[in-house]
N, C-alpha and C positions, 0 to 999 in steps of 0.2 A: 610380199605383196607387190603387184605391179603398180605403177603410177596411176593407171586408169582405174584399178580397183580401189586404190586409196582415195582417189578423188570421189568416186562413187559413194563410198562409205563415210567419208569425212575424217578418216583416221589420220591423214596427213596433217591436218590442221588441229587435230585434237578436239574438234567440235562434233556434235551430234546432229545430223539432219533431222528435220521434223518428220515424224511418222505420218502416215496418211490420215489418221484421226486428228493429229495436231494441225495438219495442213487444212483440213476441213473446219476445225474449230477457229483457226486464224481467219479464214474467209468469212465464217459465220458472224464473227464480231463486227464486221464492216457492213452487214446488211441492216438498213434502218427499219424501224417500225413501219408497218403498213405496206411494204413492198409486195408485189406478186412476182414470184420467182419460179422459174423453170429449172429443174435439175437434170442434167444429162445422166447417161449411164456410167457406172464405175464410181470413181472417187467422188464426183459431184453429189451422189446420193447420200454420202455421209453427212453432208452439211446440215441436213434437216435435224440431225441428232443434237446439234449444238446451238440452236436458236432457242434460247430460254428467256422467258420474261418479256418477250415481244410478240406482237401479232404479225406473223409473216405468213402469207398465203402461198403454198407450194402448188404448182401446176405441173401436171403430167400431160404431154401432148396427145395421149390416147384418150383423153376426155375426163380427167380428174381436176377439179378446182377445190383445193383444200385437202391435199394429200398429207397423210400422217406418216409415221415411221413404219418400219417393216413389221409384219405380223409375227406373233410368237407361234412356234410349231403346234402348241397344244390348242390354239385358237384359230386355226387356219381356215380361211375363206378362199378356196382355190380360184374363184371367178373374179376376185378383185385384185387386179395387178396394175403395176405402173408400165411405162413404155419399155422398160427393160425386162418385162415379164416376171418381176418380183412381186410377191404378195405383200400388199401394203394395207394400212388402216386409213380410215377417213377421220378428219377432225370434225368437231361439232359444227354444223352449218355447211358442210361440204356439198358440192354438187357434182353429178356425173352428167356430162353433156356429150352430144354427138361429135364424132371425130371432126367433122367439117366446122362445127362451132368452135371447137378447141383450136383449130388452125386459123379461124377467123380472129380469135384473140391475139394469136401470134402475129399474123399479117397485118392486123389493125393497129399494132403498136401499143397493146394494152399490157404487155409483160415488161415489168420494170427491169428485170435482170434475168439473164440466162447464164447458167454455169455449165461449161462443157469441158471434156478432156480434149487433148490434142497430141498429135505426133510432132508438130513443129509450130512455132509462132515466130513471125518476122518482126523486125523493129519498126515497120510501118503499120502493124496491126493485121496483116495477112495471117491466116492460119490454115493448117491442113490437119484434118482429123478423120477423113472418111476412107482412105485407103493408103496402103504403102506401095501398091503397084497397080498398074492398069492391065497387066498381063496375067495375073494369077486368079482368073475366074471373075465372077461378078462381085464388085465391092458393095458393101452395105452403106448406102447413103443416109438413110434414115431421115429425121426431120431437122438435122443440124443446119442445113442451108437455109431453111425458112426461119429458124431461130436466130441464126447469125445476123440476118438482115432485118428481122421483124422486131426483135426485142430492143428496148431502149438502151440496154447496156449488155456487153458480153464480157464475162470474166472466164479465163481459162485456169484450170487447176490440173497440174501434171508434175511428174518428176522433172528435175532440172536437166538431166541427161538421160540418154537411152541406157539399155542394159550393158552396152559395150563402152559406155562412157562418153559417147558422142553428144555434143550440145544439141539441145532442142529449141533453144532461143537463138535465132539466126539473123543475119542481115537480110537474107532472102530465103523463102522456103524452097526446098528442092522437090517436095512431094506435091501431088495435085491439090490445088487449093480447094477449101470449103467455101471461103468468102474472102474478099479483099478489104483491108482497112476496117476491120470489124472489131478487133479485140482492144479493150481499153485497159485491162489489168490482167496479170498473170501471177498465180500463186503456185509456187513450187516447193519441194522439200528443202530448199536452201533460202528462198527469198520471196518477198512480195515486190513486184515490178510493174510499174505503170508503163503504158505505151504513150509517150509524149510526142510533141510536134517534131522533135529531133531524135527520136529513138527511145531506148529503154532507160527508164528512171527508177532507181532503187529506192523503195519506200521502207522496207524492213528486211532484216536478215536473221537467219537462225543464230541463236546465242553462240558467241565464240568464233563466228566466221568473219574473216576479213574481206574487205572489198577486193583486195588483190586476188584472193583465192576464189571468190565468186566470179571475177572477170575471167579467170583461167578456165572456168568451166562453162563459159558463155561464148557463143559464136558471133556476138556483135558487141560493139562498144557499150559500156555502162557509164552512167553518171548518177550521182546521188540527187534525189528529188529535192528541190528547193523547199524550205519550210513555209 
């Protein structure tokens, strides 16, 4: 096994990185009662499966306030979808609103938290999640730019490294930015990391992972967050 592969799987340290459901569960435990939360496409959508015993209102920018989990195949309602075109349920008391009203909630600062995926996050809170190239056709911008600046908080959930082992947490993003100085926290398969005034601050790590091993897979300096 190559060094890159060993780092990606965690075998070099003998620890097991968090699986995607575990990443989502770790993030979900930090969401307080009563927040209105927008979940982006991909790993963020898993978060709603792990908010138990708390009233958290999930918002989808295509016009759902009170989004539930994914529908079961035997109970499919094909016209009820989230922003990722997945068939979802509604919780009791949910509302379906006009697209413009949904974005008025975002732009008006009424969303407590937005959870998005990303290709890169910089130590100052910049992030890139909408394209890996400006030359390979038309990129999919979506609503991420509105959410990044309109929500009260932005948390990113993503793998710590790319498929080839390159760090995704960097001193500066190399890809076209979605927003500047927007990210406050990052959840990866290796750690929970805050974006502080002086850069990345480690809040939590996967069991068995050392600070040195985490730093080796990160493209910017890390320090432990003060208690």
